[in-house]
C-alpha positions as MATLAB code, in Angstrom:
seq = 'MYSYHLLVLGPEIKIFLIVVSISGPLAILGLLFLLKQIQLKTPERIRWR';
ca = [
      25.300   47.127   96.448;
      23.866   44.778   93.842;
      20.228   43.739   93.946;
      19.995   39.947   94.119;
      16.324   39.966   93.133;
      17.272   40.492   89.499;
      19.510   37.417   89.486;
      16.622   34.994   89.968;
      14.473   36.417   87.180;
      14.183   34.610   83.873;
      15.913   35.981   80.781;
      12.592   36.939   79.166;
      11.652   39.104   82.125;
      15.084   40.744   82.162;
      14.772   41.592   78.461;
      11.269   42.951   79.045;
      12.498   45.169   81.889;
      15.334   46.510   79.748;
      13.018   47.258   76.815;
      10.460   48.977   79.055;
      13.120   51.021   80.865;
      14.380   52.326   77.509;
      11.111   52.762   75.603;
       9.188   54.395   78.474;
      11.287   57.567   78.719;
      11.583   57.709   74.924;
       7.796   57.632   74.629;
       7.460   60.489   77.125;
      10.065   62.545   75.253;
       8.287   61.819   71.975;
       4.995   62.999   73.435;
       6.578   66.233   74.676;
       8.159   66.787   71.258;
       4.790   66.225   69.575;
       3.093   68.699   71.917;
       5.788   71.295   71.229;
       5.222   70.869   67.487;
       1.467   71.328   67.926;
       2.137   74.413   70.038;
       4.258   75.948   67.274;
       1.524   75.425   64.673;
      -1.482   76.386   66.809;
      -0.475   77.972   70.134;
      -4.051   78.313   71.381;
      -4.490   74.499   71.540;
      -1.691   73.841   74.073;
      -1.433   75.652   77.402;
       1.744   75.106   79.444;
       1.505   76.064   83.088;
];
């Protein structure tokens, strides 16, 4: 079933939602990658539980 709420939004808002939905998960993955790199260099700084 298609959501009709997205049909009434302006094109700028649709583009913003697409950009945020792509860049958000990429930012989280980048942060995890950065933390893994820090852990490899200095394991005592990062504690995974």
